[in-house]
N, C-alpha and C positions, 0 to 999 in steps of 0.2 A: 641378491643384487651382485652384479658383476662389476668389479672396479677396474678401470683402465687408466693409465697415465697419459696425460697430454704431452705431446712431443712437438718440437719445433723443426720446421724444414725451410730451407732457403733463407734462414735468418730473420724472417718476418711473419711466416705463416704457422699457425698452430693446427695440429692435426691429431686425430684420435682414430684408432682402428675400430671397425664394427664387428660384432660377433658373427662368426662364420655361419652358425646355425640360422641366425636371422636372415642373413644374405641368401642362403639356399632356400629357406621357407618362403621367401618373397620373390624368388626367381630373379634376383638382381645380378646383372652382369656389368662388365666394364663400360663406363661412360653413361650408364643409366642415371637419369636425374632423380634426386631425392629432395623432398621438401623439409625445410627447417623452420620451426615456429617457436618463438620465445613466448612462454606462457606467463600469465600475470604473476605467478609465484616465483618467477625467475628460472624455472626449469626449461629444458630445451626438448622439443618434440621433433623426432625424426620420422618421417612418413613417406610412403610410396604414393600416397593419394595426393595428387597435385591439383585436383579440381575440387572445389567446395560442393558438398552435396547436403542440402537441407534435410534434416530429419523430419519425415512426415508421420504424424500420429493421427490416426482416424478413429473417431468414436462413433459407434453405431447405436442408435436408440430405437427400440421397437415401440410402436404405439398402436392403439386400436380405439374403437368407439367408447371404451370405458376409461381411457386414460385421463387421469386427474391433471387439469391444466396447471395448477399450482405446483404439483410434484414434478411435472415435466419441466417447468421453468427452473426449478431448483436443480434438476439433473443437467440442464443446459449450462447453467452458471457454474456448476461443479466441473463439467468438462472444460469449460473456458478457463477456469482458474487452474485446472490440472495441466493446461498447456497444449491441448489437442489443436492441431492445425486445421482439422476439418471435422465437422459433425454431420453424420448422415442419419436422417429420421426416416424410418421405414414403416409401412403399414401394408397388411395383406389386402385391405380394402381402401377405399378413397380416404385420404387424410381429412379429418374433420375440421370444421371451421374453428373449433376451440383450440385445436393443436396449432393451426396456422396463426391464430391470434397470439398464442404463447410464443411462437417462433418470432413473430413480429415484435413483440414486447422485448424479447431477449436481445434482438439486434439493436433495439433502441437504447437499452440500458447498459450495453457493453461497448467497448471501444475496439473498432477494427473488424467486427463480425458482420458479414453480409451474406444474404442468400444468393448463391451463384447458379443453382440448378433447382428446378421445381417441376414436379409432375403430379398426377393424381395420387400416386402411392409413395412418392419420395420427396424429401426436401434436403438439399445439401447446403450447409453453411460453411464458409471458409474465412480464415483469418487473413485480412488484407493489410494488416499493419506490420511493418518491420520493427522489431523490438528496439533497434538502435535509434529509431525516430522519436522514441519517448524514453530518454535516459532517466534513471531512478532519481537523481538529484533534482531534476526539473519537476518531476511529479510530486516529490515530497514537498518542495518549496511551494508548489501550487496548492497542495492540500493544506499546508500551514496557513497560507494567506486566506484561503476560503473559510476555514474554521474560525480564524481570528475575526474576519469580517462578519460571519454569522453570529458569533458571540457578542460583538459590539452592537450589532443591530438588535439582538434580542434584549439586551439591557436598556438600550435607548427607547425601546417600545414602552417602558414603564412611564416615560414622559410624553412620548409622541402620540400614543394611543392609535397607532397606525396598524390595522389588522393585516393589511397587504404585506407588510414586512414579514409577518409570521409565515405567510404562504411562500414567500421567496426563500426563507430559511429552510423550509421543508424541501424545496426544489434543489437548493444547494447541497443539502445533506445527501440527496440521491447522487449528485455529481461526485461527492467525496467517496461514496461507496464504489462508484465506477472506477475511480482512480486507485482505490485500495485493491480492488479485484485485479486491475492491470498489473500492479506491483507484484501481487501474489502470483499471477500468471507468469510474468517474466522470470520470477525467481524459480518457479517450478520448471520452466523451460530450460533454465540453466542447469538444473540438477539432471535433466535428461540429455542435454547437449552442452558439454563443458566448453566447446569452442565458442559458444554464444557469449560467455563471460569475456573472452578475448576480443570478440567483435565489439562489445559494448565498453571495452577498456575498464573492466571492473573485476575485483576478486569475488569469489564466492562468499568470503567472510563479510565483505562490505555489502553485498547483495542481501545476505541474510539480515544484516543490521537494518538496511532500508526496509525490508519486509516487516520487521518488528516495529519500526517507527511508524510505518503506514497503518498497521493494525491498531496501534495506540491512538493515532490521530483520528481514525475512523470511529473509535469508541468515544473520543472526546466530542465528535460531531453529534453522536447520539445524545449526549448529555446537553449539548446546546439546544437541540430540539426540545428536550424535556424542560429546559429553562424557558424557552419561547412559549410553550403551551401553558405553563403556569403563570408567566408574566401576563399573558392574554387574559387570565382570570382576574388580574389585579389592576387592569386599566381603569382609569377614572380616578376617583378620590378615595379609593378603598385603602390606600397605604399612605402613611404620613411621610413628609419630606425627609425627616431624620433617618427613617428606616431605608428609604430609597437611596439616600446618600451612602449609607453603610453597605448596601448591596452593591452599589456602583464601585465603592472602594474595594470590596472583596473581589469583584469582577476584574478590576484593574490589576490587583495582585496576581490573580490566577493567570491572566493574559501575559503579565510581565514574566512570570515563571516560564510560561509556554514559549514566548518569544526568545528569552535568553537560552532556553534549552536547545531550541533549533539553531540559534545563532552560534552557540558554543560548539555544537556538533560540527557544523560546516566550517567553522574557523579552527577547529581542532584545539580548543582551549579547555584542557582538562581541569585546571584550577577553577576557572569560571563555572564549569559544570558542577563542581563540588560545592561552591558557594551558593549556587542557585538552589540546591536541595534544602538548605537551611531556611529558605523563605516559606516553605510549606507549613511549618509550625505556626507562623504568624497568621497565615490564611485560616488555618483550622480554628484558632482562638477567636478570630473575628466572626467566623460563621456561627460559632457557638453563642457569641454575644447577640448576634442578630436573632437567632432562634429564641433566646431567652427574653428578648425585648418584645416579642409578639405573642407571648403565651396568653396574655389577657385579651387579645383581640378575638373576633369571631373565629370559630373553628376552621371555616373554609379559607380565611385569609392566612391563619397560622400554618395551615397545611400546605398551601401554595408556596409561602415563603420558605417553609422547611424543605420542600422539593427543590426550590431554586438554590438555596444555600448548599444543600447536599450536592447538587450537580456542580456548582462552582468549586466546592471543595474537591470533588472527584477530578475535575479538570486540572486543578492544581497538582493533585497526586499523580495523575497521568503524566503531567509535565515533569514531575520529579522522576518518574520512571524513564522518561526520555533522557534526562541528565545522567541517570545511572547507566543507561545503554551507551551513551556517548563515552562515559568514563571507561566502561568495560571494553569498548572497541578501541579507544585510544591507547589504553594500557596494553592491549593485545598487539597493537601494530606499531607502537613507538620503538625506535631503534636504540 
C-alpha cells in the first residue's frame, strides 16, 4: 500500500496526488475526467470508467433427447441462483417437448426469468428483474409474514377441518422457496459485481446476513408444511381439546420467538435478541409434555402429534438461530 498525505489548497480544498505509474498506465492527461465513488465501507474508488457497464454472465446448457427433465430443472435453478444474466439451452436436434416443459416450469417458479428467444434448437432465457427493485429487507419481511401466516393456518386447521387450507399452505411454501432463491441469487451477483452492493445501498456483510436469514426462514416453511400434513391426519375428533390447546400454546410460543427475532434484527436490538433465546427452553419442555400425554393414544395419533411438536420445536430453534445471527451482525457492526 502506498501512503500519501492529504494537503490543503486555496484554504478550503483538500487534495491528494495520484501515483505517476497509475496515471501513465491509464493514459491520463491534463483535464481528463475521473470518476469518484464512495463505497459502502467508506473507502473511495477512483476510476477512469465513467459509464456503468452491467456484467453479463451467460450459462450454456446442452440438451438432447435423453436429457432428464428433473435434472435440467435443477441445473436451471442452479444457474439462476448463481447469478447468471442469461441461460442458453442448445440442442443438436430439435428441442424436445420435455425440455420445453422444464423451461416453462422454471420461468414460472423463479422471479424475473423470461424466454426471450426460441427456435427449434435453442432457447434463451434472460433476467428481466433489476436487483434494486427487490431490496433484501423487503423480501425478508415478506418471507416472515408468509411463514407466520402459514403456521397460524396450519394450527387453526386442527379446529376448522378445512382441507383447502392445507393446499394453500403448500402453494405458499413454493412462494417462500422462490423468494429464498432470489435472495441467494442477489447475494451471489454481489460477489461477482461489488458495484451492485453500492447500487442497492447495502454492505456485503449485511447481504450475507440476509442470505443466512432467508435460508433459515425457508427451512421453517418446510416444517410448517410438515405440521400441516400431520394436522390433516388429526382432523375430526381424533384429538382431545386439552392436547389441542397445548399444541396451540406451543405454536404461539414458537411464533412469538420467530416474530421477536425478526423484529429485534430490524430494530437492531441486541439485548432483546439475547432475551429471546431464553424462550426456546420453555418451548422444548412444553413439546416434551405434549408427547408424553399422547403415549397411550393409538399409534397413528401419537406419531402425528410427535411430528407436529417436533416441527414446532424446530421452528422455535430456527428462530433462536435468527436471534443469534442478529447478535453476531450487531456486534460486528456496532460502533
